[in-house]
C-alpha positions, 0 to 999 in steps of 0.5 A: 705514427701516421700510416705513411710512416708505417708503410715506409718502415714496413715496406722498404728493406731498411725500414723492414729491418729496422722495424724487426730490430725494434720488435725483437729488442722489445720482445727480449726486454719483455721476456727478461722482465717476465723471467726476472719477476718470475724468480722474485715470486718464490723463495727457495728453502731447505727441509732437512729430515733424517738423511735427507736434504730437499728443496722447495720454493714458497710463494711471495704471498702474505701467508708464504712471507709469514711462514718464511718469517718464522725460519729457521724452524726445528720442529717435529713432524707427524704423518696425517691420513697417510697422505701428508706430513704435518707440524704446527706453528707457534702462531697463525700465518696471515691468510688474507685475500688467499683463495678459499682452498685448493686441490693439493697435489704430491709435493705441495707445501700448504697451510690449514688455517683452522688448525694453524698447521703446515701440511706437506702432501706426498700424495694427491688429495681432494679439494679442501676448504681453508687449505692455503698453498704455500709453495712446492717441492723443487724435485718431484723425485723428493716426494718419496723421501718424505713419504718413507719417513715413519712415525714422528720425525724431526725436521729442519726448515731454513731459507736456502742459499 
């Protein structure tokens, strides 16, 4: 567009309204695409243990998708370090191109590559090498349900509807 056409669009009432409509439509389309992309970045799962049913979101990453391919899982979880609940997988997850480590927060679902276990944190923890972020609880209030589980316990993990 040349400068005179731009001036006509912006500096006349009709042109200014047309220009604003184009900006608004472009903005709405951008937000719509961004929102669709954000929802496509996670998969919802359900964790059932004791009388609890909680939901989490798993990232669309190589490790996350590998984990999802193992579902449903019926497995025994245990407490580790009074900070996290862990369980071991039947196979190692693909961690190619994943970050070298993370600083896990309560509610994070992670994979500890050297041991091949899933670690679900119910307390914040320090930066840990080889710890891969997989996802997080949907609701922070669910963290206490996990931390209240004593000893070894059965847990079922499946994709949620």
